[in-house]
C-alpha positions as CSV (number, residue, x, y, z in Angstrom):
1,M,0.3,-130.3,25.3
2,K,0.7,-126.6,24.7
3,N,3.2,-127.2,21.9
4,F,0.7,-129.6,20.2
5,I,-2.1,-127.0,20.3
6,L,0.3,-124.3,19.2
7,A,1.4,-126.5,16.2
8,I,-2.3,-127.1,15.2
9,F,-3.1,-123.4,15.5
10,V,-0.1,-122.4,13.4
11,F,-0.9,-125.1,10.8
12,F,-4.5,-124.1,10.3
13,F,-4.4,-120.3,10.8
14,T,-1.2,-119.2,9.0
15,M,-1.6,-118.1,5.5
16,T,0.8,-118.8,2.7
17,A,0.8,-117.4,-0.9
18,K,0.3,-120.8,-2.5
19,A,-2.1,-122.7,-0.4
20,A,-4.1,-122.0,2.8
21,P,-6.4,-124.4,4.6
22,V,-10.1,-123.7,4.2
23,F,-11.5,-122.6,7.6
24,F,-15.0,-121.5,6.5
25,G,-16.8,-122.9,3.6
26,Y,-20.0,-122.2,1.7
27,S,-21.7,-124.5,-0.7
28,D,-24.9,-125.0,-2.7
29,N,-25.9,-128.7,-2.4
30,I,-28.4,-130.4,-4.7
31,I,-29.6,-133.9,-3.9
32,K,-31.6,-136.3,-6.1
33,I,-34.7,-137.4,-4.2
34,A,-36.5,-139.5,-6.9
35,E,-35.9,-140.5,-10.5
36,F,-38.3,-139.7,-13.2
37,P,-38.7,-141.8,-16.3
38,K,-36.4,-140.9,-19.2
39,S,-39.2,-139.5,-21.4
40,D,-39.9,-136.1,-23.0
41,D,-42.3,-135.2,-20.2
42,F,-39.3,-134.9,-17.9
43,K,-37.0,-132.7,-19.9
44,N,-36.5,-128.9,-19.7
45,I,-36.5,-126.4,-22.5
46,Q,-33.0,-127.4,-23.6
47,S,-34.1,-131.1,-23.7
48,V,-32.1,-132.0,-20.6
49,H,-33.6,-134.7,-18.4
50,F,-34.3,-133.9,-14.8
51,D,-35.4,-135.7,-11.7
52,A,-37.0,-134.6,-8.4
53,G,-34.4,-132.9,-6.2
54,Y,-33.8,-130.9,-3.1
55,M,-31.4,-127.9,-2.8
56,Y,-29.9,-126.3,0.2
57,K,-27.1,-123.9,1.1
58,Q,-24.6,-124.9,3.7
59,I,-21.9,-123.2,5.8
60,S,-19.1,-125.4,7.1
61,I,-16.1,-125.1,9.3
62,F,-13.2,-127.4,8.5
63,F,-15.5,-129.3,6.2
64,V,-17.9,-129.9,9.1
65,P,-21.5,-128.8,8.3
66,V,-22.6,-126.2,10.8
67,W,-25.6,-124.4,9.3
68,N,-28.1,-125.2,6.5
69,F,-30.5,-122.6,5.0
70,D,-32.6,-121.8,1.9
71,E,-33.8,-125.4,1.7
72,K,-36.2,-126.0,-1.2
73,W,-37.5,-128.6,-3.7
74,C,-36.1,-128.4,-7.3
75,G,-35.7,-130.3,-10.5
76,Y,-32.4,-132.2,-10.2
77,I,-30.1,-132.2,-13.3
78,S,-26.7,-132.8,-11.6
79,D,-24.9,-132.0,-8.3
80,K,-24.3,-128.5,-9.8
81,L,-27.4,-127.8,-11.9
82,Y,-31.1,-127.6,-11.0
83,I,-34.4,-126.3,-12.4
84,D,-36.4,-124.0,-10.2
85,L,-39.6,-126.1,-9.6
86,S,-42.0,-125.9,-6.7
87,K,-43.1,-128.8,-4.6
88,S,-46.5,-128.8,-6.2
89,D,-45.0,-128.9,-9.7
90,L,-42.9,-131.8,-8.7
91,N,-45.9,-133.6,-7.1
92,Q,-47.8,-133.2,-10.4
93,L,-44.8,-134.6,-12.3
94,A,-44.4,-137.4,-9.8
95,Q,-48.1,-138.3,-10.1
96,K,-47.6,-138.4,-13.9
97,A,-44.6,-140.8,-13.4
98,G,-46.4,-142.9,-10.9
99,I,-44.0,-141.9,-8.1
100,T,-44.9,-140.6,-4.6
101,L,-42.6,-137.9,-3.2
102,P,-42.2,-137.5,0.5
103,E,-44.2,-134.6,2.0
104,E,-41.1,-133.2,3.6
105,Y,-37.5,-134.0,3.0
106,K,-35.1,-134.2,6.0
107,L,-31.4,-133.9,5.5
108,S,-29.2,-136.6,6.9
109,F,-28.3,-136.6,10.6
110,W,-24.7,-135.5,9.8
111,E,-25.9,-132.6,7.7
112,R,-28.5,-131.4,10.3
113,I,-27.0,-132.2,13.7
114,G,-23.7,-134.1,13.4
115,G,-21.5,-131.1,12.5
116,K,-22.9,-129.1,15.3
117,L,-22.2,-131.9,17.8
118,V,-18.6,-132.1,16.6
119,L,-18.1,-128.4,16.8
120,L,-19.7,-128.3,20.3
121,S,-17.5,-131.2,21.4
122,I,-14.3,-129.3,20.3
123,L,-15.4,-126.2,22.1
124,I,-16.1,-128.2,25.3
125,L,-12.8,-129.9,25.2
126,Y,-11.0,-126.6,24.7
127,V,-12.8,-125.1,27.7
128,I,-12.0,-128.1,29.8
129,Y,-8.3,-127.9,28.8
130,K,-8.2,-124.2,29.6
131,V,-9.8,-124.8,33.1
132,F,-7.4,-127.6,34.0
133,S,-4.3,-125.8,32.6
134,S,-5.2,-122.7,34.7
135,K,-5.7,-124.8,37.8
136,K,-2.4,-126.5,37.2
137,K,-0.6,-123.1,36.9
138,Q,-2.3,-121.8,40.1
139,S,-1.2,-124.9,42.1
140,E,2.4,-124.5,40.8
141,S,2.5,-120.9,42.0
């Protein structure tokens, strides 16, 4: 078992010149909440169509979301582009489009809690392993 854990540790924590695994990650995420009609009322200054969106920043460990922050409503253009619009601006545009936006947007269970549960489970398993391995060493002595 120790060799297996050592192999995993070496695989994930050793750095090479060409490629190294991503331990910590940071990303800006933009989600489309509602689609606006494809009319001129829903285009920005550069005549690019936008929809109602939600943006948040996320920190992850081994691609597992751990922390979300700076959540806000925005105009969604793509997964990488957004327009800085307030919730009240979006509500006015939604009313014009005949759409109702939710009062509050909640991220998915995985984004909010799932990653934290996975990380906590790994930590608990590690502590249990350490406790049992130390008891086994003491009983062998």
